[in-house]
C-alpha positions, -999 to +999 in steps of 0.1 A: +495+189+393+459+176+387+430+200+396+394+191+397+364+213+404+332+200+421+303+224+422+289+233+456+265+259+442+242+247+414+230+283+406+238+300+373+267+324+375+247+350+355+213+365+355+196+355+322+176+387+320+208+408+323+225+387+296+195+391+273+194+429+279+231+432+272+227+412+240+196+432+229+173+402+229+137+410+237+120+377+232+121+344+252+124+323+221+162+317+225+165+316+263+179+281+264+205+289+238+215+321+255+217+303+288+241+278+273+262+306+258+263+324+292+273+291+309+301+287+284+312+323+288+314+319+326+335+287+322+358+306+298+363+334+323+370+309+351+395+290+330+412+322+317+416+337+352+420+306+374+388+316+392+359+299+408+329+322+402+304+303+423+312+280+453+332+249+443+353+223+461+387+224+445+409+193+447+446+196+439+468+165+437+505+170+435+532+144+428+560+167+441+557+196+464+575+219+487+564+237+519+548+267+501+522+257+475+503+284+455+468+270+449+456+271+413+420+284+418+409+313+439+394+330+458+391+310+490+354+308+499+357+317+535+320+315+542+320+279+532+348+267+554+325+255+582+307+230+558+336+224+534+368+225+555+403+225+539+419+191+540+456+183+534+462+146+529+491+123+519+484+095+494+507+065+493+515+042+464+487+019+473+462+047+473+458+049+511+450+083+523+461+098+556+459+134+569+491+153+565+509+148+598+524+182+602+508+216+606+498+239+578+482+273+573+466+291+544+470+325+530+435+331+516+422+357+492+422+358+454+455+339+451+456+314+479+488+298+491+490+269+515+522+266+537+532+233+553+554+231+584+570+200+567+567+183+534+556+149+548+560+115+531+538+101+503+535+095+466+511+124+463+497+153+483+460+161+480+445+194+490+408+201+490+394+236+497+363+257+490+367+284+464+344+310+448+327+342+455+295+327+469+264+307+461+247+329+435+253+354+407+248+383+430+280+373+449+302+376+418+319+410+414+301+433+390+330+436+365+331+398+362+293+397+356+299+423+328+326+401+313+302+371+313+275+392+297+298+406+270+313+372+262+279+356+259+267+385+237+297+380+214+290+343+211+253+350+205+261+375+178+286+352+160+265+320+163+267+300+131+296+321+117+326+302+104+348+333+105+352+360+131+371+367+162+378+337+184+385+338+222+373+363+247+356+395+236+377+426+240+358+438+271+358+403+287+396+400+281+403+434+296+382+427+327+397+392+330+432+406+329+425+424+362+416+392+378+442+369+363+473+358+383+506+371+369+531+342+364+568+348+368 
């Protein structure tokens, strides 16, 4: 499975003033550094949870598939379906793309699943769908905003240190655990 993310929203997935307040930073001197740290924190949360925080087009390419396919990134961005519809396509060995000939339906929500009425014939199956909570930071759930703030504050506090805790902050890890898909 190959997964790519293409941003639809170009907004920041955080509010810089909130990150600075959380990190106890009063001046504007380090705004660009804090913004980079918050961007990194948001990407870490997304990767850890299999989430799209802001609206993104997700493209999943599979070399083998069955009729029920759990999609790797959620949640489905239902508000964006009109402008960014779900596509299910077959790709042959020469790279020719055709729409999947059979029907399909999607179970949306945080952990989306697409169900095909038949598997179809092709070298690869490519599914493109919109994912994310919305177009700006206000659409992201409050606990995930807190996780971004806490992770960014930890990175800010440890900048330049060669030793120290690596990975997600304790608060960010606990919050992320509530949003992460459980694998069996």
